[in-house]
PQR file of N, CA, C, O and H, with PARSE charges and radii, in Angstrom:
ATOM      1  N   UNK A   1       0.828  -1.183   0.000 -0.4000 1.5000
ATOM      2  CA  UNK A   1       0.000   0.000   0.000 -0.0000 2.0000
ATOM      3  C   UNK A   1       0.871   1.243   0.000  0.5500 1.7000
ATOM      4  O   UNK A   1       1.926   1.279   0.632 -0.5500 1.4000
ATOM      5  N   UNK A   2       0.429   2.231  -0.696 -0.4000 1.5000
ATOM      6  CA  UNK A   2       1.144   3.490  -0.720 -0.0000 2.0000
ATOM      7  C   UNK A   2       0.707   4.364   0.446  0.5500 1.7000
ATOM      8  O   UNK A   2      -0.337   4.130   1.055 -0.5500 1.4000
ATOM      9  H   UNK A   2      -0.429   2.201  -1.209  0.4000 1.0000
ATOM     10  N   UNK A   3       1.511   5.365   0.748 -0.4000 1.5000
ATOM     11  CA  UNK A   3       1.210   6.243   1.874 -0.0000 2.0000
ATOM     12  C   UNK A   3      -0.122   6.977   1.693  0.5500 1.7000
ATOM     13  O   UNK A   3      -0.832   7.227   2.667 -0.5500 1.4000
ATOM     14  H   UNK A   3       2.359   5.554   0.253  0.4000 1.0000
ATOM     15  N   UNK A   4      -0.460   7.322   0.448 -0.4000 1.5000
ATOM     16  CA  UNK A   4      -1.714   8.041   0.197 -0.0000 2.0000
ATOM     17  C   UNK A   4      -2.907   7.142   0.510  0.5500 1.7000
ATOM     18  O   UNK A   4      -3.896   7.603   1.079 -0.5500 1.4000
ATOM     19  H   UNK A   4       0.116   7.119  -0.344  0.4000 1.0000
ATOM     20  N   UNK A   5      -2.823   5.868   0.146 -0.4000 1.5000
ATOM     21  CA  UNK A   5      -3.913   4.939   0.426 -0.0000 2.0000
ATOM     22  C   UNK A   5      -4.086   4.742   1.929  0.5500 1.7000
ATOM     23  O   UNK A   5      -5.210   4.695   2.429 -0.5500 1.4000
ATOM     24  H   UNK A   5      -2.019   5.492  -0.316  0.4000 1.0000
ATOM     25  N   UNK A   6      -2.981   4.630   2.640 -0.4000 1.5000
ATOM     26  CA  UNK A   6      -3.045   4.476   4.090 -0.0000 2.0000
ATOM     27  C   UNK A   6      -3.665   5.718   4.716  0.5500 1.7000
ATOM     28  O   UNK A   6      -4.484   5.613   5.629 -0.5500 1.4000
ATOM     29  H   UNK A   6      -2.067   4.669   2.234  0.4000 1.0000
ATOM     30  N   UNK A   7      -3.279   6.892   4.230 -0.4000 1.5000
ATOM     31  CA  UNK A   7      -3.827   8.138   4.742 -0.0000 2.0000
ATOM     32  C   UNK A   7      -5.337   8.198   4.535  0.5500 1.7000
ATOM     33  O   UNK A   7      -6.065   8.628   5.431 -0.5500 1.4000
ATOM     34  H   UNK A   7      -2.614   6.978   3.488  0.4000 1.0000
ATOM     35  N   UNK A   8      -5.816   7.776   3.374 -0.4000 1.5000
ATOM     36  CA  UNK A   8      -7.255   7.793   3.100 -0.0000 2.0000
ATOM     37  C   UNK A   8      -8.003   6.812   3.995  0.5500 1.7000
ATOM     38  O   UNK A   8      -9.086   7.119   4.495 -0.5500 1.4000
ATOM     39  H   UNK A   8      -5.225   7.427   2.647  0.4000 1.0000
ATOM     40  N   UNK A   9      -7.423   5.635   4.194 -0.4000 1.5000
ATOM     41  CA  UNK A   9      -8.064   4.643   5.058 -0.0000 2.0000
ATOM     42  C   UNK A   9      -8.161   5.174   6.486  0.5500 1.7000
ATOM     43  O   UNK A   9      -9.205   5.046   7.127 -0.5500 1.4000
ATOM     44  H   UNK A   9      -6.544   5.386   3.788  0.4000 1.0000
ATOM     45  N   UNK A  10      -7.077   5.770   6.986 -0.4000 1.5000
ATOM     46  CA  UNK A  10      -7.090   6.310   8.341 -0.0000 2.0000
ATOM     47  C   UNK A  10      -8.092   7.454   8.479  0.5500 1.7000
ATOM     48  O   UNK A  10      -8.740   7.593   9.516 -0.5500 1.4000
ATOM     49  H   UNK A  10      -6.230   5.874   6.465  0.4000 1.0000
ATOM     50  N   UNK A  11      -8.216   8.264   7.443 -0.4000 1.5000
ATOM     51  CA  UNK A  11      -9.172   9.372   7.492 -0.0000 2.0000
ATOM     52  C   UNK A  11     -10.597   8.840   7.559  0.5500 1.7000
ATOM     53  O   UNK A  11     -11.420   9.369   8.306 -0.5500 1.4000
ATOM     54  H   UNK A  11      -7.689   8.152   6.601  0.4000 1.0000
ATOM     55  N   UNK A  12     -10.895   7.805   6.791 -0.4000 1.5000
ATOM     56  CA  UNK A  12     -12.248   7.250   6.802 -0.0000 2.0000
ATOM     57  C   UNK A  12     -12.544   6.487   8.086  0.5500 1.7000
ATOM     58  O   UNK A  12     -13.712   6.272   8.412 -0.5500 1.4000
ATOM     59  H   UNK A  12     -10.226   7.375   6.184  0.4000 1.0000
ATOM     60  N   UNK A  13     -11.518   6.074   8.822 -0.4000 1.5000
ATOM     61  CA  UNK A  13     -11.727   5.418  10.106 -0.0000 2.0000
ATOM     62  C   UNK A  13     -11.814   6.420  11.259  0.5500 1.7000
ATOM     63  O   UNK A  13     -12.508   6.167  12.244 -0.5500 1.4000
ATOM     64  H   UNK A  13     -10.569   6.249   8.558  0.4000 1.0000
ATOM     65  N   UNK A  14     -11.124   7.544  11.147 -0.4000 1.5000
ATOM     66  CA  UNK A  14     -11.050   8.502  12.250 -0.0000 2.0000
ATOM     67  C   UNK A  14     -12.382   9.216  12.486  0.5500 1.7000
ATOM     68  O   UNK A  14     -12.784   9.399  13.635 -0.5500 1.4000
ATOM     69  H   UNK A  14     -10.560   7.749  10.347  0.4000 1.0000
ATOM     70  N   UNK A  15     -13.059   9.614  11.437 -0.4000 1.5000
ATOM     71  CA  UNK A  15     -14.301  10.375  11.596 -0.0000 2.0000
ATOM     72  C   UNK A  15     -15.401   9.530  12.244  0.5500 1.7000
ATOM     73  O   UNK A  15     -16.013   9.992  13.207 -0.5500 1.4000
ATOM     74  H   UNK A  15     -12.733   9.465  10.503  0.4000 1.0000
ATOM     75  N   UNK A  16     -15.682   8.313  11.763 -0.4000 1.5000
ATOM     76  CA  UNK A  16     -16.688   7.503  12.466 -0.0000 2.0000
ATOM     77  C   UNK A  16     -16.249   7.134  13.881  0.5500 1.7000
ATOM     78  O   UNK A  16     -17.089   7.030  14.775 -0.5500 1.4000
ATOM     79  H   UNK A  16     -15.184   7.937  10.981  0.4000 1.0000
ATOM     80  N   UNK A  17     -14.955   6.935  14.099 -0.4000 1.5000
ATOM     81  CA  UNK A  17     -14.464   6.629  15.440 -0.0000 2.0000
ATOM     82  C   UNK A  17     -14.688   7.777  16.401  0.5500 1.7000
ATOM     83  O   UNK A  17     -15.062   7.561  17.553 -0.5500 1.4000
ATOM     84  H   UNK A  17     -14.272   7.020  13.373  0.4000 1.0000
ATOM     85  N   UNK A  18     -14.462   9.001  15.937 -0.4000 1.5000
ATOM     86  CA  UNK A  18     -14.699  10.179  16.779 -0.0000 2.0000
ATOM     87  C   UNK A  18     -16.186  10.328  17.081  0.5500 1.7000
ATOM     88  O   UNK A  18     -16.559  10.643  18.211 -0.5500 1.4000
ATOM     89  H   UNK A  18     -14.158   9.177  15.000  0.4000 1.0000
ATOM     90  N   UNK A  19     -17.030  10.109  16.090 -0.4000 1.5000
ATOM     91  CA  UNK A  19     -18.477  10.215  16.308 -0.0000 2.0000
ATOM     92  C   UNK A  19     -18.953   9.146  17.288  0.5500 1.7000
ATOM     93  O   UNK A  19     -19.756   9.428  18.177 -0.5500 1.4000
ATOM     94  H   UNK A  19     -16.727   9.853  15.172  0.4000 1.0000
ATOM     95  N   UNK A  20     -18.463   7.931  17.128 -0.4000 1.5000
ATOM     96  CA  UNK A  20     -18.840   6.856  18.039 -0.0000 2.0000
ATOM     97  C   UNK A  20     -18.371   7.168  19.460  0.5500 1.7000
ATOM     98  O   UNK A  20     -19.086   6.889  20.422 -0.5500 1.4000
ATOM     99  H   UNK A  20     -17.810   7.701  16.405  0.4000 1.0000
ATOM    100  N   UNK A  21     -17.182   7.741  19.598 -0.4000 1.5000
ATOM    101  CA  UNK A  21     -16.689   8.123  20.909 -0.0000 2.0000
ATOM    102  C   UNK A  21     -17.550   9.183  21.565  0.5500 1.7000
ATOM    103  O   UNK A  21     -17.780   9.131  22.774 -0.5500 1.4000
ATOM    104  H   UNK A  21     -16.601   7.967  18.817  0.4000 1.0000
ATOM    105  N   UNK A  22     -18.026  10.136  20.794 -0.4000 1.5000
ATOM    106  CA  UNK A  22     -18.914  11.170  21.325 -0.0000 2.0000
ATOM    107  C   UNK A  22     -20.222  10.554  21.827  0.5500 1.7000
ATOM    108  O   UNK A  22     -20.682  10.873  22.924 -0.5500 1.4000
ATOM    109  H   UNK A  22     -17.840  10.177  19.813  0.4000 1.0000
ATOM    110  N   UNK A  23     -20.812   9.681  21.030 -0.4000 1.5000
ATOM    111  CA  UNK A  23     -22.072   9.063  21.433 -0.0000 2.0000
ATOM    112  C   UNK A  23     -21.884   8.146  22.639  0.5500 1.7000
ATOM    113  O   UNK A  23     -22.722   8.128  23.540 -0.5500 1.4000
ATOM    114  H   UNK A  23     -20.439   9.422  20.139  0.4000 1.0000
ATOM    115  N   UNK A  24     -20.792   7.386  22.660 -0.4000 1.5000
ATOM    116  CA  UNK A  24     -20.541   6.494  23.794 -0.0000 2.0000
ATOM    117  C   UNK A  24     -20.313   7.292  25.074  0.5500 1.7000
ATOM    118  O   UNK A  24     -20.809   6.916  26.136 -0.5500 1.4000
ATOM    119  H   UNK A  24     -20.111   7.401  21.928  0.4000 1.0000
ATOM    120  N   UNK A  25     -19.568   8.388  24.979 -0.4000 1.5000
ATOM    121  CA  UNK A  25     -19.340   9.235  26.146 -0.0000 2.0000
ATOM    122  C   UNK A  25     -20.635   9.806  26.690  0.5500 1.7000
ATOM    123  O   UNK A  25     -20.856   9.816  27.901 -0.5500 1.4000
ATOM    124  H   UNK A  25     -19.165   8.693  24.117  0.4000 1.0000
ATOM    125  N   UNK A  26     -21.486  10.279  25.803 -0.4000 1.5000
ATOM    126  CA  UNK A  26     -22.781  10.797  26.219 -0.0000 2.0000
ATOM    127  C   UNK A  26     -23.651   9.723  26.847  0.5500 1.7000
ATOM    128  O   UNK A  26     -24.341   9.973  27.835 -0.5500 1.4000
ATOM    129  H   UNK A  26     -21.307  10.271  24.820  0.4000 1.0000
ATOM    130  N   UNK A  27     -23.616   8.527  26.272 -0.4000 1.5000
ATOM    131  CA  UNK A  27     -24.404   7.413  26.807 -0.0000 2.0000
ATOM    132  C   UNK A  27     -23.923   7.032  28.205  0.5500 1.7000
ATOM    133  O   UNK A  27     -24.734   6.816  29.105 -0.5500 1.4000
ATOM    134  H   UNK A  27     -23.056   8.324  25.469  0.4000 1.0000
ATOM    135  N   UNK A  28     -22.605   6.949  28.388 -0.4000 1.5000
ATOM    136  CA  UNK A  28     -22.048   6.587  29.695 -0.0000 2.0000
ATOM    137  C   UNK A  28     -22.403   7.647  30.733  0.5500 1.7000
ATOM    138  O   UNK A  28     -22.790   7.317  31.854 -0.5500 1.4000
ATOM    139  H   UNK A  28     -21.946   7.125  27.657  0.4000 1.0000
ATOM    140  N   UNK A  29     -22.272   8.910  30.363 -0.4000 1.5000
ATOM    141  CA  UNK A  29     -22.603   9.996  31.307 -0.0000 2.0000
ATOM    142  C   UNK A  29     -24.083   9.976  31.678  0.5500 1.7000
ATOM    143  O   UNK A  29     -24.439  10.225  32.829 -0.5500 1.4000
ATOM    144  H   UNK A  29     -21.958   9.178  29.452  0.4000 1.0000
ATOM    145  N   UNK A  30     -24.933   9.683  30.718 -0.4000 1.5000
ATOM    146  CA  UNK A  30     -26.369   9.650  30.992 -0.0000 2.0000
ATOM    147  C   UNK A  30     -26.747   8.418  31.805  0.5500 1.7000
ATOM    148  O   UNK A  30     -27.545   8.504  32.738 -0.5500 1.4000
ATOM    149  H   UNK A  30     -24.644   9.480  29.783  0.4000 1.0000
ATOM    150  N   UNK A  31     -26.169   7.264  31.447 -0.4000 1.5000
ATOM    151  CA  UNK A  31     -26.506   6.015  32.138 -0.0000 2.0000
ATOM    152  C   UNK A  31     -26.109   6.066  33.607  0.5500 1.7000
ATOM    153  O   UNK A  31     -26.875   5.630  34.467 -0.5500 1.4000
ATOM    154  H   UNK A  31     -25.520   7.194  30.689  0.4000 1.0000
ATOM    155  N   UNK A  32     -24.929   6.589  33.908 -0.4000 1.5000
ATOM    156  CA  UNK A  32     -24.463   6.655  35.292 -0.0000 2.0000
ATOM    157  C   UNK A  32     -24.809   7.980  35.959  0.5500 1.7000
ATOM    158  O   UNK A  32     -24.399   8.229  37.093 -0.5500 1.4000
ATOM    159  H   UNK A  32     -24.307   6.943  33.210  0.4000 1.0000
ATOM    160  N   UNK A  33     -25.557   8.827  35.271 -0.4000 1.5000
ATOM    161  CA  UNK A  33     -25.997  10.125  35.785 -0.0000 2.0000
ATOM    162  C   UNK A  33     -24.828  10.922  36.377  0.5500 1.7000
ATOM    163  O   UNK A  33     -24.882  11.385  37.516 -0.5500 1.4000
ATOM    164  H   UNK A  33     -25.890   8.625  34.350  0.4000 1.0000
ATOM    165  N   UNK A  34     -23.774  11.066  35.570 -0.4000 1.5000
ATOM    166  CA  UNK A  34     -22.573  11.751  36.029 -0.0000 2.0000
ATOM    167  C   UNK A  34     -22.766  13.262  36.003  0.5500 1.7000
ATOM    168  O   UNK A  34     -23.333  13.821  35.064 -0.5500 1.4000
ATOM    169  H   UNK A  34     -23.730  10.690  34.645  0.4000 1.0000
ATOM    170  N   UNK A  35     -22.289  13.893  37.038 -0.4000 1.5000
ATOM    171  CA  UNK A  35     -22.254  15.362  37.083 -0.0000 2.0000
ATOM    172  C   UNK A  35     -20.878  15.790  36.585  0.5500 1.7000
ATOM    173  O   UNK A  35     -20.107  14.957  36.110 -0.5500 1.4000
ATOM    174  H   UNK A  35     -21.828  13.439  37.800  0.4000 1.0000
ATOM    175  N   UNK A  36     -20.565  17.070  36.688 -0.4000 1.5000
ATOM    176  CA  UNK A  36     -19.312  17.597  36.147 -0.0000 2.0000
ATOM    177  C   UNK A  36     -18.104  16.911  36.782  0.5500 1.7000
ATOM    178  O   UNK A  36     -17.161  16.549  36.078 -0.5500 1.4000
ATOM    179  H   UNK A  36     -21.192  17.747  37.075  0.4000 1.0000
ATOM    180  N   UNK A  37     -18.121  16.727  38.106 -0.4000 1.5000
ATOM    181  CA  UNK A  37     -16.969  16.099  38.761 -0.0000 2.0000
ATOM    182  C   UNK A  37     -16.802  14.645  38.313  0.5500 1.7000
ATOM    183  O   UNK A  37     -15.674  14.178  38.151 -0.5500 1.4000
ATOM    184  H   UNK A  37     -18.887  17.020  38.678  0.4000 1.0000
ATOM    185  N   UNK A  38     -17.905  13.927  38.111 -0.4000 1.5000
ATOM    186  CA  UNK A  38     -17.842  12.553  37.629 -0.0000 2.0000
ATOM    187  C   UNK A  38     -17.329  12.471  36.200  0.5500 1.7000
ATOM    188  O   UNK A  38     -16.570  11.568  35.847 -0.5500 1.4000
ATOM    189  H   UNK A  38     -18.821  14.306  38.243  0.4000 1.0000
ATOM    190  N   UNK A  39     -17.752  13.417  35.394 -0.4000 1.5000
ATOM    191  CA  UNK A  39     -17.287  13.450  34.003 -0.0000 2.0000
ATOM    192  C   UNK A  39     -15.787  13.725  33.953  0.5500 1.7000
ATOM    193  O   UNK A  39     -15.069  13.135  33.146 -0.5500 1.4000
ATOM    194  H   UNK A  39     -18.369  14.150  35.680  0.4000 1.0000
ATOM    195  N   UNK A  40     -15.317  14.625  34.819 -0.4000 1.5000
ATOM    196  CA  UNK A  40     -13.881  14.911  34.868 -0.0000 2.0000
ATOM    197  C   UNK A  40     -13.089  13.689  35.321  0.5500 1.7000
ATOM    198  O   UNK A  40     -12.022  13.410  34.775 -0.5500 1.4000
ATOM    199  H   UNK A  40     -15.900  15.104  35.475  0.4000 1.0000
ATOM    200  N   UNK A  41     -13.597  12.958  36.308 -0.4000 1.5000
ATOM    201  CA  UNK A  41     -12.925  11.737  36.758 -0.0000 2.0000
ATOM    202  C   UNK A  41     -12.877  10.709  35.644  0.5500 1.7000
ATOM    203  O   UNK A  41     -11.847  10.066  35.437 -0.5500 1.4000
ATOM    204  H   UNK A  41     -14.464  13.185  36.751  0.4000 1.0000
ATOM    205  N   UNK A  42     -13.984  10.545  34.921 -0.4000 1.5000
ATOM    206  CA  UNK A  42     -14.027   9.615  33.791 -0.0000 2.0000
ATOM    207  C   UNK A  42     -13.015  10.011  32.725  0.5500 1.7000
ATOM    208  O   UNK A  42     -12.344   9.152  32.153 -0.5500 1.4000
ATOM    209  H   UNK A  42     -14.820  11.067  35.090  0.4000 1.0000
ATOM    210  N   UNK A  43     -12.904  11.297  32.458 -0.4000 1.5000
ATOM    211  CA  UNK A  43     -11.948  11.784  31.462 -0.0000 2.0000
ATOM    212  C   UNK A  43     -10.515  11.484  31.880  0.5500 1.7000
ATOM    213  O   UNK A  43      -9.706  11.045  31.062 -0.5500 1.4000
ATOM    214  H   UNK A  43     -13.449  11.995  32.923  0.4000 1.0000
ATOM    215  N   UNK A  44     -10.200  11.718  33.146 -0.4000 1.5000
ATOM    216  CA  UNK A  44      -8.843  11.454  33.636 -0.0000 2.0000
ATOM    217  C   UNK A  44      -8.534   9.956  33.565  0.5500 1.7000
ATOM    218  O   UNK A  44      -7.447   9.566  33.137 -0.5500 1.4000
ATOM    219  H   UNK A  44     -10.857  12.075  33.810  0.4000 1.0000
ATOM    220  N   UNK A  45      -9.475   9.126  33.979 -0.4000 1.5000
ATOM    221  CA  UNK A  45      -9.257   7.671  33.941 -0.0000 2.0000
ATOM    222  C   UNK A  45      -9.053   7.191  32.510  0.5500 1.7000
ATOM    223  O   UNK A  45      -8.144   6.403  32.250 -0.5500 1.4000
ATOM    224  H   UNK A  45     -10.358   9.443  34.327  0.4000 1.0000
ATOM    225  N   UNK A  46      -9.883   7.651  31.581 -0.4000 1.5000
ATOM    226  CA  UNK A  46      -9.739   7.247  30.172 -0.0000 2.0000
ATOM    227  C   UNK A  46      -8.415   7.730  29.590  0.5500 1.7000
ATOM    228  O   UNK A  46      -7.779   7.009  28.821 -0.5500 1.4000
ATOM    229  H   UNK A  46     -10.621   8.292  31.792  0.4000 1.0000
ATOM    230  N   UNK A  47      -7.994   8.938  29.947 -0.4000 1.5000
ATOM    231  CA  UNK A  47      -6.724   9.470  29.451 -0.0000 2.0000
ATOM    232  C   UNK A  47      -5.550   8.656  29.986  0.5500 1.7000
ATOM    233  O   UNK A  47      -4.596   8.394  29.254 -0.5500 1.4000
ATOM    234  H   UNK A  47      -8.511   9.523  30.571  0.4000 1.0000
ATOM    235  N   UNK A  48      -5.610   8.257  31.248 -0.4000 1.5000
ATOM    236  CA  UNK A  48      -4.534   7.436  31.815 -0.0000 2.0000
ATOM    237  C   UNK A  48      -4.475   6.066  31.156  0.5500 1.7000
ATOM    238  O   UNK A  48      -3.389   5.539  30.912 -0.5500 1.4000
ATOM    239  H   UNK A  48      -6.386   8.470  31.842  0.4000 1.0000
ATOM    240  N   UNK A  49      -5.630   5.491  30.868 -0.4000 1.5000
ATOM    241  CA  UNK A  49      -5.655   4.201  30.177 -0.0000 2.0000
ATOM    242  C   UNK A  49      -5.017   4.319  28.798  0.5500 1.7000
ATOM    243  O   UNK A  49      -4.246   3.449  28.392 -0.5500 1.4000
ATOM    244  H   UNK A  49      -6.512   5.919  31.066  0.4000 1.0000
ATOM    245  N   UNK A  50      -5.331   5.386  28.081 -0.4000 1.5000
ATOM    246  CA  UNK A  50      -4.756   5.598  26.747 -0.0000 2.0000
ATOM    247  C   UNK A  50      -3.242   5.776  26.839  0.5500 1.7000
ATOM    248  O   UNK A  50      -2.507   5.232  26.015 -0.5500 1.4000
ATOM    249  H   UNK A  50      -5.957   6.092  28.411  0.4000 1.0000
ATOM    250  N   UNK A  51      -2.769   6.532  27.831 -0.4000 1.5000
ATOM    251  CA  UNK A  51      -1.328   6.728  27.993 -0.0000 2.0000
ATOM    252  C   UNK A  51      -0.605   5.429  28.304  0.5500 1.7000
ATOM    253  O   UNK A  51       0.533   5.233  27.879 -0.5500 1.4000
ATOM    254  H   UNK A  51      -3.366   6.974  28.500  0.4000 1.0000
ATOM    255  N   UNK A  52      -1.251   4.551  29.034 -0.4000 1.5000
ATOM    256  CA  UNK A  52      -0.625   3.274  29.380 -0.0000 2.0000
ATOM    257  C   UNK A  52      -0.650   2.307  28.205  0.5500 1.7000
ATOM    258  O   UNK A  52       0.318   1.577  27.992 -0.5500 1.4000
ATOM    259  H   UNK A  52      -2.176   4.710  29.379  0.4000 1.0000
ATOM    260  N   UNK A  53      -1.739   2.285  27.439 -0.4000 1.5000
ATOM    261  CA  UNK A  53      -1.914   1.299  26.371 -0.0000 2.0000
ATOM    262  C   UNK A  53      -1.280   1.735  25.050  0.5500 1.7000
ATOM    263  O   UNK A  53      -0.869   0.882  24.263 -0.5500 1.4000
ATOM    264  H   UNK A  53      -2.526   2.878  27.612  0.4000 1.0000
ATOM    265  N   UNK A  54      -1.193   3.029  24.789 -0.4000 1.5000
ATOM    266  CA  UNK A  54      -0.736   3.489  23.474 -0.0000 2.0000
ATOM    267  C   UNK A  54       0.680   3.063  23.090  0.5500 1.7000
ATOM    268  O   UNK A  54       0.919   2.878  21.896 -0.5500 1.4000
ATOM    269  H   UNK A  54      -1.527   3.722  25.428  0.4000 1.0000
ATOM    270  N   UNK A  55       1.634   2.895  24.000 -0.4000 1.5000
ATOM    271  CA  UNK A  55       2.954   2.425  23.542 -0.0000 2.0000
ATOM    272  C   UNK A  55       2.937   1.062  22.864  0.5500 1.7000
ATOM    273  O   UNK A  55       3.866   0.730  22.127 -0.5500 1.4000
ATOM    274  H   UNK A  55       1.440   3.046  24.969  0.4000 1.0000
ATOM    275  N   UNK A  56       1.899   0.268  23.098 -0.4000 1.5000
ATOM    276  CA  UNK A  56       1.793  -1.034  22.451 -0.0000 2.0000
ATOM    277  C   UNK A  56       1.750  -0.876  20.935  0.5500 1.7000
ATOM    278  O   UNK A  56       2.322  -1.694  20.215 -0.5500 1.4000
ATOM    279  H   UNK A  56       1.144   0.537  23.696  0.4000 1.0000
ATOM    280  N   UNK A  57       1.084   0.157  20.446 -0.4000 1.5000
ATOM    281  CA  UNK A  57       0.982   0.370  19.008 -0.0000 2.0000
ATOM    282  C   UNK A  57       2.316   0.787  18.407  0.5500 1.7000
ATOM    283  O   UNK A  57       2.577   0.498  17.240 -0.5500 1.4000
ATOM    284  H   UNK A  57       0.619   0.821  21.032  0.4000 1.0000
ATOM    285  N   UNK A  58       3.161   1.457  19.174 -0.4000 1.5000
ATOM    286  CA  UNK A  58       4.442   1.929  18.649 -0.0000 2.0000
ATOM    287  C   UNK A  58       5.516   0.857  18.680  0.5500 1.7000
ATOM    288  O   UNK A  58       6.524   0.979  17.984 -0.5500 1.4000
ATOM    289  H   UNK A  58       2.949   1.693  20.122  0.4000 1.0000
ATOM    290  N   UNK A  59       5.326  -0.186  19.466 -0.4000 1.5000
ATOM    291  CA  UNK A  59       6.320  -1.254  19.546 -0.0000 2.0000
ATOM    292  C   UNK A  59       6.465  -1.947  18.204  0.5500 1.7000
ATOM    293  O   UNK A  59       7.574  -2.318  17.821 -0.5500 1.4000
ATOM    294  H   UNK A  59       4.507  -0.286  20.032  0.4000 1.0000
ATOM    295  N   UNK A  60       5.375  -2.126  17.489 -0.4000 1.5000
ATOM    296  CA  UNK A  60       5.396  -2.858  16.227 -0.0000 2.0000
ATOM    297  C   UNK A  60       5.768  -2.004  15.022  0.5500 1.7000
ATOM    298  O   UNK A  60       5.895  -2.537  13.920 -0.5500 1.4000
ATOM    299  H   UNK A  60       4.474  -1.824  17.801  0.4000 1.0000
ATOM    300  N   UNK A  61       5.949  -0.690  15.196 -0.4000 1.5000
ATOM    301  CA  UNK A  61       6.288   0.181  14.074 -0.0000 2.0000
ATOM    302  C   UNK A  61       7.741  -0.007  13.665  0.5500 1.7000
ATOM    303  O   UNK A  61       8.635  -0.058  14.510 -0.5500 1.4000
ATOM    304  H   UNK A  61       5.846  -0.256  16.091  0.4000 1.0000
ATOM    305  N   UNK A  62       7.963  -0.109  12.372 -0.4000 1.5000
ATOM    306  CA  UNK A  62       9.324  -0.156  11.864 -0.0000 2.0000
ATOM    307  C   UNK A  62       9.849   1.266  11.753  0.5500 1.7000
ATOM    308  O   UNK A  62       9.133   2.171  11.326 -0.5500 1.4000
ATOM    309  H   UNK A  62       7.237  -0.068  11.686  0.4000 1.0000
ATOM    310  N   UNK A  63      11.094   1.454  12.137 -0.4000 1.5000
ATOM    311  CA  UNK A  63      11.683   2.779  12.031 -0.0000 2.0000
ATOM    312  C   UNK A  63      11.982   3.127  10.579  0.5500 1.7000
ATOM    313  O   UNK A  63      12.367   2.262   9.793 -0.5500 1.4000
ATOM    314  H   UNK A  63      11.676   0.718  12.483  0.4000 1.0000
ATOM    315  N   UNK A  64      11.807   4.377  10.235 -0.4000 1.5000
ATOM    316  CA  UNK A  64      12.114   4.830   8.883 -0.0000 2.0000
ATOM    317  C   UNK A  64      13.629   4.977   8.740  0.5500 1.7000
ATOM    318  O   UNK A  64      14.311   5.356   9.692 -0.5500 1.4000
ATOM    319  H   UNK A  64      11.495   5.080  10.874  0.4000 1.0000
ATOM    320  N   UNK A  65      14.145   4.682   7.571 -0.4000 1.5000
ATOM    321  CA  UNK A  65      15.576   4.862   7.329 -0.0000 2.0000
ATOM    322  C   UNK A  65      15.821   6.279   6.841  0.5500 1.7000
ATOM    323  O   UNK A  65      15.180   6.735   5.894 -0.5500 1.4000
ATOM    324  H   UNK A  65      13.591   4.374   6.797  0.4000 1.0000
ATOM    325  N   UNK A  66      16.728   6.960   7.474 -0.4000 1.5000
ATOM    326  CA  UNK A  66      17.082   8.322   7.115 -0.0000 2.0000
ATOM    327  C   UNK A  66      18.537   8.359   6.677  0.5500 1.7000
ATOM    328  O   UNK A  66      19.426   7.894   7.390 -0.5500 1.4000
ATOM    329  H   UNK A  66      17.248   6.590   8.243  0.4000 1.0000
ATOM    330  N   UNK A  67      18.765   8.910   5.513 -0.4000 1.5000
ATOM    331  CA  UNK A  67      20.127   8.992   4.988 -0.0000 2.0000
ATOM    332  C   UNK A  67      20.971   9.869   5.906  0.5500 1.7000
ATOM    333  O   UNK A  67      20.596  10.996   6.230 -0.5500 1.4000
ATOM    334  H   UNK A  67      18.043   9.288   4.933  0.4000 1.0000
ATOM    335  N   UNK A  68      22.109   9.337   6.315 -0.4000 1.5000
ATOM    336  CA  UNK A  68      23.010  10.086   7.172 -0.0000 2.0000
ATOM    337  C   UNK A  68      22.740   9.905   8.652  0.5500 1.7000
ATOM    338  O   UNK A  68      23.576  10.253   9.486 -0.5500 1.4000
ATOM    339  H   UNK A  68      22.414   8.422   6.052  0.4000 1.0000
ATOM    340  N   UNK A  69      21.567   9.359   8.987 -0.4000 1.5000
ATOM    341  CA  UNK A  69      21.253   9.135  10.399 -0.0000 2.0000
ATOM    342  C   UNK A  69      21.281   7.639  10.695  0.5500 1.7000
ATOM    343  O   UNK A  69      22.096   7.181  11.496 -0.5500 1.4000
ATOM    344  H   UNK A  69      20.887   9.076   8.309  0.4000 1.0000
ATOM    345  N   UNK A  70      20.404   6.883  10.061 -0.4000 1.5000
ATOM    346  CA  UNK A  70      20.376   5.445  10.294 -0.0000 2.0000
ATOM    347  C   UNK A  70      21.001   4.652   9.152  0.5500 1.7000
ATOM    348  O   UNK A  70      21.263   3.459   9.306 -0.5500 1.4000
ATOM    349  H   UNK A  70      19.742   7.255   9.411  0.4000 1.0000
ATOM    350  N   UNK A  71      21.242   5.285   8.021 -0.4000 1.5000
ATOM    351  CA  UNK A  71      21.873   4.650   6.870 -0.0000 2.0000
ATOM    352  C   UNK A  71      22.937   5.604   6.327  0.5500 1.7000
ATOM    353  O   UNK A  71      22.697   6.804   6.200 -0.5500 1.4000
ATOM    354  H   UNK A  71      21.030   6.254   7.897  0.4000 1.0000
ATOM    355  N   UNK A  72      24.117   5.060   6.007 -0.4000 1.5000
ATOM    356  CA  UNK A  72      25.136   5.944   5.459 -0.0000 2.0000
ATOM    357  C   UNK A  72      24.782   6.449   4.064  0.5500 1.7000
ATOM    358  O   UNK A  72      24.033   5.807   3.327 -0.5500 1.4000
ATOM    359  H   UNK A  72      24.313   4.085   6.111  0.4000 1.0000
ATOM    360  N   UNK A  73      25.330   7.604   3.716 -0.4000 1.5000
ATOM    361  CA  UNK A  73      25.121   8.142   2.376 -0.0000 2.0000
ATOM    362  C   UNK A  73      25.789   7.216   1.359  0.5500 1.7000
ATOM    363  O   UNK A  73      26.843   6.649   1.644 -0.5500 1.4000
ATOM    364  H   UNK A  73      25.938   8.126   4.314  0.4000 1.0000
ATOM    365  N   UNK A  74      25.185   7.056   0.170 -0.4000 1.5000
ATOM    366  CA  UNK A  74      25.831   6.208  -0.848 -0.0000 2.0000
ATOM    367  C   UNK A  74      27.098   6.897  -1.388  0.5500 1.7000
ATOM    368  O   UNK A  74      27.169   8.110  -1.583 -0.5500 1.4000
ATOM    369  H   UNK A  74      24.328   7.517  -0.061  0.4000 1.0000
ATOM    370  N   UNK A  75      28.046   6.060  -1.601 -0.4000 1.5000
ATOM    371  CA  UNK A  75      29.276   6.574  -2.221 -0.0000 2.0000
ATOM    372  C   UNK A  75      30.243   6.962  -1.213  0.5500 1.7000
ATOM    373  O   UNK A  75      31.337   7.417  -1.548 -0.5500 1.4000
ATOM    374  H   UNK A  75      27.989   5.074  -1.442  0.4000 1.0000
TER
END
């Protein structure tokens, strides 16, 4: 796959994901009848979970080769 195709796929996944996150957040707040302090606690907990879990996605990424940094210049 080319970088442009990957970019388009990610764009088409990001918008529905953001919308679903908005609806799920509203549903959770309504179901548990959260007030402002409860919503803030939920936000902090979700942010901490993301900070802990997100390095898993970067472990599998291959590093890009940069001329002069990770690969010597030709010649």
